[in-house]
C-alpha positions in Angstrom: -150.5 -28.4 -149.6 -148.1 -30.2 -147.4 -145.4 -28.1 -145.8 -141.7 -28.7 -146.2 -141.7 -30.1 -142.6 -144.0 -32.9 -143.9 -141.7 -34.1 -146.6 -139.8 -37.4 -146.4 -136.9 -38.7 -148.4 -135.5 -42.2 -148.4 -131.8 -42.6 -149.5 -130.4 -46.1 -150.0 -126.8 -46.6 -148.8 -126.9 -43.4 -146.8 -124.7 -44.3 -143.9 -121.6 -42.9 -145.6 -120.2 -41.2 -148.7 -122.5 -39.6 -151.3 -125.6 -41.0 -149.7 -124.9 -39.5 -146.4 -124.0 -36.1 -148.0 -127.4 -36.3 -149.8 -129.2 -37.0 -146.5 -127.4 -34.0 -144.8 -128.3 -31.7 -147.7 -132.0 -32.7 -147.6 -132.1 -32.3 -143.8 -130.7 -28.8 -144.2 -133.6 -28.1 -146.5 -136.1 -29.2 -143.9 -136.9 -32.7 -145.2 -137.2 -35.7 -142.9 -134.8 -38.4 -144.0 -134.8 -42.2 -143.8 -131.2 -43.4 -143.4 -130.7 -46.9 -144.7 -127.8 -49.4 -144.4 -127.5 -53.1 -144.7 -126.6 -52.9 -140.9 -129.3 -51.4 -138.6 -126.5 -50.5 -136.1 -124.7 -48.5 -138.8 -127.9 -46.7 -139.7 -128.6 -45.9 -136.1 -125.0 -44.6 -135.4 -125.3 -42.2 -138.3 -128.8 -41.1 -137.4 -127.7 -40.2 -133.9 -125.2 -37.7 -135.3 -127.7 -35.9 -137.6 -129.8 -32.9 -136.8 -133.5 -33.1 -137.8 -136.1 -35.7 -138.4 -134.3 -39.0 -139.1 -135.5 -42.6 -139.2 -132.8 -45.3 -139.4 -133.7 -48.6 -141.0 -132.0 -51.8 -142.2 -132.2 -52.2 -146.0 -130.4 -54.4 -148.5 -131.5 -53.5 -152.0 -130.4 -56.9 -153.3 -132.8 -58.8 -151.0 -136.5 -58.6 -151.6 -137.3 -59.8 -148.1 -135.2 -56.9 -146.7 -137.0 -54.4 -149.0 -140.4 -55.7 -148.0 -139.5 -55.5 -144.3 -138.4 -51.9 -144.8 -141.7 -51.0 -146.4 -143.5 -52.6 -143.5 -141.5 -50.7 -141.0 -141.9 -47.4 -142.7 -145.7 -47.8 -143.1 -145.8 -47.7 -139.3 -143.8 -44.4 -139.2 -144.8 -42.4 -142.2 -147.9 -42.1 -144.4 -146.2 -40.9 -147.6 -142.8 -40.6 -149.3 -141.8 -37.6 -151.3 -138.4 -38.6 -152.5 -136.7 -41.9 -153.2 -133.0 -41.7 -154.0 -131.5 -45.0 -155.2 -127.9 -44.5 -154.2 -126.7 -47.9 -152.9 -124.3 -49.6 -155.2 -121.1 -51.6 -155.7 -118.0 -51.2 -157.7 -116.4 -54.7 -157.8 -114.4 -54.7 -161.1 -110.9 -54.8 -159.7 -108.7 -57.1 -161.7 -111.3 -58.1 -164.3 -112.3 -56.9 -167.8 -115.1 -57.8 -170.2 -113.1 -60.8 -171.4 -112.4 -62.3 -168.0 -115.3 -61.3 -165.7 -117.3 -64.3 -164.4 -121.1 -64.5 -164.8 -121.6 -64.4 -161.0 -119.9 -61.0 -160.7 -122.0 -59.6 -163.6 -125.1 -61.0 -161.8 -124.4 -59.6 -158.4 -123.4 -56.1 -159.7 -126.5 -55.9 -161.9 -128.7 -57.0 -159.0 -127.3 -54.3 -156.7 -126.9 -51.4 -159.0 -129.9 -51.8 -161.4 -132.4 -54.4 -160.3 -132.3 -53.1 -156.7 -133.4 -49.6 -157.9 -136.3 -51.0 -159.9 -137.5 -53.1 -157.0 -137.2 -50.1 -154.6 -139.5 -48.1 -156.9 -142.0 -51.0 -157.2 -142.0 -51.6 -153.4 -142.3 -48.0 -152.3 -144.7 -46.9 -155.1 -147.8 -47.0 -152.7 -146.1 -44.4 -150.5 -144.8 -42.3 -153.4 -148.3 -42.2 -154.8 -149.6 -40.5 -151.7 -147.8 -37.3 -152.2 -147.9 -34.4 -154.8 -144.7 -34.1 -156.9 -143.0 -37.3 -155.8 -139.5 -37.7 -157.2 -137.1 -40.6 -157.8 -133.4 -40.0 -158.3 -131.1 -42.8 -159.5 -127.5 -42.2 -158.7 -125.7 -43.4 -161.9 -122.3 -42.7 -163.4 -120.6 -41.4 -166.5 -119.5 -45.1 -166.9 -123.2 -45.8 -167.6 -123.4 -43.4 -170.6 -122.9 -45.1 -174.0 -119.8 -42.9 -174.6 -118.4 -43.7 -171.2 -118.4 -47.5 -171.4 -115.1 -49.2 -170.6 -114.1 -52.8 -171.2 -112.0 -52.5 -168.0 -115.0 -51.7 -165.8 -117.4 -54.3 -167.1 -120.0 -55.1 -164.5 -120.2 -51.5 -163.1 -120.6 -50.0 -166.6 -123.2 -52.5 -167.7 -125.2 -52.1 -164.4 -125.2 -48.3 -164.7 -126.2 -48.5 -168.4 -129.1 -50.7 -167.3 -129.9 -48.2 -164.5 -130.1 -45.4 -167.0 -132.4 -47.5 -169.2 -134.6 -48.3 -166.2 -134.8 -44.5 -165.5 -136.2 -43.9 -169.0 -138.7 -46.8 -168.6 -139.8 -45.8 -165.0 -140.3 -42.2 -166.1 -142.6 -43.5 -168.9 -144.5 -45.8 -166.6 -144.9 -43.2 -163.8 -145.7 -40.2 -166.0 -149.4 -40.5 -165.6 -149.0 -40.6 -161.8 -147.1 -37.4 -161.8 -143.9 -39.1 -160.4 -140.7 -37.7 -161.8 -137.8 -40.0 -162.4 -134.2 -39.0 -163.4 -130.7 -40.3 -163.1 -127.5 -38.3 -162.4 -123.8 -38.7 -162.5 -122.1 -37.4 -159.3 -118.7 -37.3 -160.9 -115.5 -38.8 -159.4 -116.0 -38.3 -155.6 -113.8 -39.0 -152.6 -115.6 -41.9 -151.0 -114.7 -45.5 -150.2 -115.6 -46.3 -153.8 -114.0 -43.3 -155.4 -110.8 -43.3 -153.4 -108.8 -40.5 -151.8 -107.4 -39.0 -155.0 -110.8 -38.2 -156.5 -111.3 -34.4 -157.2 -114.8 -34.0 -155.8 -116.1 -33.9 -152.2 -119.1 -36.0 -151.3 -121.0 -32.7 -151.0 -120.2 -31.7 -154.6 -121.2 -35.2 -155.7 -124.5 -34.9 -153.8 -125.5 -31.5 -155.2 -127.3 -32.6 -158.4 -129.2 -35.3 -156.6 -130.4 -32.9 -153.9 -131.4 -30.4 -156.7 -133.3 -33.1 -158.6 -135.1 -34.2 -155.4 -136.2 -30.7 -154.5 -135.9 -27.9 -157.0 -135.4 -29.2 -160.6 -138.2 -28.4 -163.0 -141.1 -30.9 -162.8 -141.2 -30.9 -166.6 -137.8 -32.8 -166.7 -138.3 -36.6 -166.3 -136.5 -39.6 -167.8 -133.3 -37.6 -168.2 -129.6 -38.0 -167.2 -128.0 -35.1 -165.4 -124.5 -34.0 -164.5 -123.9 -30.7 -162.6 -127.6 -29.8 -162.9 -127.5 -30.1 -166.7 -129.0 -32.7 -169.0 -126.3 -34.9 -170.6 -126.5 -37.8 -173.1 -127.4 -41.3 -171.9 
């Protein structure tokens, strides 16, 4: 059995906000973490301030070349991956609704928030397969639940709905490999995306993702969680 010191977690979009809080929580549990940002400088700056085993890499989940480069880089540094947390995302729906949003905005949000997570699992699967009890956590939103859809937040809602659907399908596809896949809603969190008036701290938003990555029952896969409890998709 590998010891906790041998465990590695990659968190996309982890140079700030919920992603950074997840990284800090996993470091506190003894995991090594891979900090990713679209800017390598940003990833390095954050990594220097963290205590523990940290690898900073450049990664843009909307760009397959960037994802492939990240895989190549990590193959030289680690021989397995225990946890993949798909946290990177965008919230670009200011001033549009389902009747006015242009196709280009729908495309770019879906690419970042849903297709990026699918491509990350595909690309990092060889590393995830090399460990026992590998886990994938998709950071979704209540806006991605059927009962939470809002005509005023069109591309974000549809992209998180798609991410929840991908969670179900990835869990089915990876069941035979023993890889657990779940999605979670962090709630409304004080981040650049959530704004200063949000009620939750990044640490509160990160809690369920950290739990799913480390302690949640291995029997639970293909589910949607909020505050460590299963909720409806």
